[in-house]
C-alpha positions in Angstrom: -60.3 17.7 -46.1 -61.0 18.3 -50.0 -60.9 14.9 -52.0 -58.9 15.3 -55.1 -61.1 13.4 -57.1 -64.1 15.3 -56.3 -62.2 18.3 -56.9 -61.6 17.3 -60.4 -65.1 16.2 -60.9 -66.0 20.0 -60.0 -63.6 21.4 -62.4 -64.7 19.5 -65.1 -68.5 20.3 -64.4 -67.6 24.1 -64.7 -65.5 23.5 -68.2 -68.8 21.5 -69.6 -71.0 24.7 -68.3 -68.1 27.1 -69.4 -67.8 28.8 -66.5 -64.1 28.7 -66.5 -63.5 30.6 -69.7 -59.6 30.7 -69.4 -59.1 27.2 -68.7 -59.3 24.5 -71.7 -58.0 21.0 -69.8 -57.5 19.7 -66.3 -55.1 17.0 -66.0 -54.2 14.7 -62.9 -51.7 12.3 -61.9 -51.2 10.8 -58.5 -49.0 13.9 -57.3 -50.4 17.0 -59.1 -53.2 18.6 -60.9 -52.5 20.9 -63.8 -54.6 23.2 -65.7 -53.8 24.5 -69.0 -55.4 27.5 -70.9 -56.8 27.2 -74.5 -54.0 27.6 -77.2 -56.1 30.5 -79.0 -55.8 32.2 -75.5 -51.8 32.7 -75.3 -52.1 35.8 -73.1 -53.8 34.4 -70.5 -52.5 35.5 -67.0 -51.6 32.5 -64.9 -52.6 34.7 -61.8 -56.1 35.3 -63.3 -56.7 31.8 -64.4 -56.0 30.7 -60.5 -58.0 33.2 -59.4 -61.1 31.9 -61.0 -60.2 28.6 -60.1 -59.9 29.5 -56.2 -63.4 31.2 -56.5 -65.5 28.6 -58.0 -63.9 25.3 -56.6 -62.8 24.2 -53.6 -59.2 24.6 -54.0 -60.1 27.4 -51.6 -62.4 26.8 -49.0 -63.7 29.3 -46.3 -65.9 28.6 -43.0 -66.4 30.8 -40.2 -64.6 30.0 -36.9 -66.9 30.3 -33.6 -64.8 30.0 -30.9 -67.7 28.8 -28.2 -65.7 27.6 -25.0 -66.3 27.0 -21.4 -65.5 30.5 -19.8 -63.7 29.8 -16.3 -64.2 26.5 -17.2 -67.8 26.6 -16.5 -70.3 28.9 -18.6 -70.3 28.2 -22.5 -69.9 31.3 -24.3 -68.9 32.8 -27.6 -65.7 35.0 -27.3 -63.1 36.8 -29.1 -59.7 35.8 -30.3 -58.1 37.9 -27.4 -60.6 36.5 -24.6 -59.8 33.2 -26.1 -56.1 33.4 -25.4 -56.6 35.0 -21.9 -58.8 31.7 -21.0 -56.1 29.4 -22.2 -53.5 31.1 -20.2 -55.7 31.3 -17.1 -56.2 27.3 -17.6 -52.5 26.9 -17.6 -52.6 28.8 -14.4 -54.9 26.8 -13.0 -52.9 23.4 -14.2 -49.7 25.0 -12.7 -51.3 25.6 -9.6 -53.2 21.9 -9.3 -50.1 20.3 -10.2 -48.1 22.1 -7.5 -50.5 21.4 -4.8 -50.3 17.8 -5.8 -46.5 17.7 -5.4 -46.8 19.7 -2.1 -49.0 17.1 -0.6 -46.9 14.4 -2.1 -43.7 15.9 -0.3 -45.7 16.4 2.7 -46.6 12.9 2.9 -42.7 11.7 2.3 -41.4 14.2 4.9 -43.5 12.6 7.5 -42.4 9.1 6.7 -38.7 10.6 6.6 -38.8 11.5 9.8 -40.5 8.4 11.5 -37.7 6.4 9.7 -35.0 8.7 10.8 -36.5 7.9 14.3 -36.5 4.2 13.4 -32.7 4.5 12.7 -31.7 6.1 16.0 -33.5 3.5 17.9 -33.2 0.4 15.5 -32.9 -2.3 17.8 -35.6 -1.2 19.9 -37.9 -1.0 17.1 -37.3 -4.3 15.9 -37.9 -6.1 19.4 -41.3 -4.3 19.4 -42.3 -5.4 15.9 -41.4 -9.0 16.8 -42.5 -9.3 20.3 -45.5 -6.7 21.2 -49.0 -7.4 21.1 -49.8 -4.6 19.4 -46.8 -3.2 17.8 -48.6 -0.3 16.2 -49.6 1.4 19.1 -46.5 0.3 21.1 -44.4 2.2 18.4 -46.6 5.3 18.3 -46.5 5.6 22.4 -42.8 4.7 22.5 -41.3 7.3 19.8 -44.8 9.5 19.4 -44.9 8.2 15.6 -48.3 9.2 13.5 -50.7 6.9 12.1 -48.8 7.2 8.9 -45.5 6.6 10.1 -46.2 3.8 12.3 -48.0 1.9 9.3 -45.0 2.9 6.9 -42.6 1.2 9.5 -44.5 -1.8 9.9 -45.1 -2.3 6.3 -41.2 -2.2 5.7 -39.4 -5.4 6.0 -36.8 -6.2 8.8 -34.0 -6.3 6.2 -34.8 -3.0 4.6 -34.9 -1.5 8.1 -31.4 -2.8 8.7 -30.3 -1.4 5.5 -31.2 2.2 6.6 -28.5 5.0 6.1 -29.2 7.9 8.1 -27.3 10.1 5.7 -29.1 9.1 2.7 -32.6 9.7 4.8 -31.2 13.5 6.3 -30.0 14.1 2.3 -33.7 13.0 0.9 -35.3 15.0 3.7 -33.2 18.3 3.0 -34.1 18.2 -0.8 -37.6 17.4 -0.2 -37.9 20.4 2.4 -36.2 22.7 -0.3 -38.6 21.8 -3.3 -41.4 22.3 -0.5 -40.2 25.7 0.1 -39.9 26.4 -3.5 -43.3 25.2 -4.3 -45.0 27.5 -1.2 -43.0 30.3 -2.8 -44.7 29.5 -6.2 -48.2 29.3 -4.8 -48.1 32.4 -2.9 -46.5 34.7 -5.8 -48.5 35.1 -8.7 -45.6 36.8 -10.6 -43.6 33.5 -10.1 -46.7 31.5 -11.5 -46.7 33.5 -14.6 -42.9 33.2 -15.1 -43.2 29.7 -14.8 -46.2 29.6 -17.6 -43.7 31.6 -19.9 -40.8 29.3 -19.5 -43.3 26.4 -20.3 -44.4 28.1 -23.7 -41.0 28.8 -24.4 -40.1 25.0 -24.1 -43.5 24.5 -26.6 -42.0 26.9 -28.9 -38.8 25.1 -28.9 -40.1 21.8 -29.4 -43.3 22.8 -32.0 -42.0 26.1 -33.2 -42.0 26.9 -36.8 -38.4 26.3 -37.2 -38.6 22.9 -35.9 -39.0 19.8 -37.7 -42.3 19.1 -36.1 -43.7 22.4 -36.3 -42.3 23.9 -39.7 -45.4 24.5 -42.2 -46.1 22.3 -45.2 -47.6 25.0 -46.6 -47.1 28.8 -47.0 -48.9 31.9 -46.6 -49.4 34.1 -50.0 -50.9 37.4 -50.7 -54.1 37.2 -52.7 -53.3 37.6 -56.7 -54.9 41.3 -57.9 -56.4 40.6 -61.4 -55.8 42.9 -63.8 -59.3 43.2 -65.0 -59.7 44.6 -61.4 -57.3 47.2 -61.5 -58.6 48.4 -64.6 -62.1 48.8 -62.8 -60.8 50.7 -60.0 -59.0 53.1 -62.5 
């Protein structure tokens, strides 16, 4: 967030005030900034020069990190890095559980509908007759085949042509697949160890996509160690 033009202005001010004795001139082009030392100071250590620039200009900026979050999604609190990570993991688990419960509700609804459609398939001619001739087809369907409100509504919302195209094997296959998924979700919701295992798998997938070795996640800059000034070493001695 540092503008190069303002950075150059700051360095120029420091040069005018003689606060950068190791730097004689500063030059800029669209892609780089170069600093040169005085021709008389041929023994200037480049690391010492850069240390001065980092210290006195915005080539290096420091700012405090205030990790203020809603603890447990409710209470605002400043936390440590360890607790922030813990809160993040707990949030991931909560999202996992919400998604699982939502999917579970969808499956329960679909299984109820499929059960009704299987009944329709086994009694197709009678169902079509009721839909065409009964004064209150919904109530007649519910009474004749012990259907629920959801099942009766779904049947009435389906066109007769669609009812005739029903295939028993396809209905039962979908029913078996959803019943299996429902058991898996119930197992997940009832086992905390499975929940954390699922979260670990999600994080591994994120690492594969955004990790340091990927095109998206690789760093554009590198971490370096702070240069040690010879003047500082001599002082310590």
